[in-house]
Phi, psi and omega in degrees: 000166185280164183291123175234109180231150179223155176297158177294121184280165181265330182278152191296315182298313180295325178296315178299319178296318181294315179293316179299319178304310183296314183293316182291322177295329179282315193247342185100160185292312185289336183279347183255123179264162179299322180300318179297320178297313181295317180297318181293320181283338181072038180234154182286160183301323181299331180294324180296310185283349172291326184258332187227130183289334184199171175296324179297317177296325176296315178298319178298318181295322178297315180297315181296320178295318178301311184287336173294317175295321181295322179298320179296324178293318178298319178296325178294318178296316182299330183279351182292146182272066179220170180293158177299322178301316181294324178298314179293319179302313181296322180298309182286332174299318178295319177300313180301314183295318185281340181267353180285157174059045179081191181210148175246191187295339182276356190239333199240012183303306184293319179300314181294313183289329179302324182274350189249317195258353185304325183263354185246345181213112180291321181293320178290324177299315180295322178295319177296316182297319178298321178293318176302312184296323176303316182288318178300318179298320179295315179299318180298320178297320179291323177298314179299318178296323178292324175294320182291321181268000176080009183273345180238130178301138181260103179285143179289148171060033173219130179279155179300320180298321179293318178296319179298317179296317180301315179294311184297314180297321179296317181291319179295316177297318179296324179294321177294315181291327177298323177294320182290316184277343184056038174224162178266003183303315179302320179292320179298322181294314181287334175295316177297317178299313183295312182296325178296315180289337175283347182086025180270000000 
């Protein structure tokens, strides 16, 4: 996924989310304890439980916060005065660029959690899925716009939603395999596939 970063906030809840985001994206959800989050943030234990009922609820809040920021970025891309094809191209170009050469806390939260929490937290799984669907819906909207303005080839017998899912699932899978293989080859392959289907 693309880079989503925010300044260090001043209020306690936002600070905990920002610190938790960085730590979990770096180390994974299960490897980060509440004490480490509190020590890093410099806030007392009571502050955590004032805002979050559990670590799982905290993880869910981080995912929801991430995708809220991500939605604003998608809306910004959609508002640009360029073709729908170019909007999709720019979106995946950014994904390709930010996922290369390993990943830091600004790049890999969703990729890391996708492989980790699906079987251990139903609430976090649902939050991730909702975020995925938000992005797939946006891609589908751009595909439809591209068909309408003629900038994207319209393949027979395939819905925009299906094409959007194929691209998103391929990119998410390639990002996971890139982490495992420690090479950029998976990303390069899906980049070639996507640009070809975009008519580039």
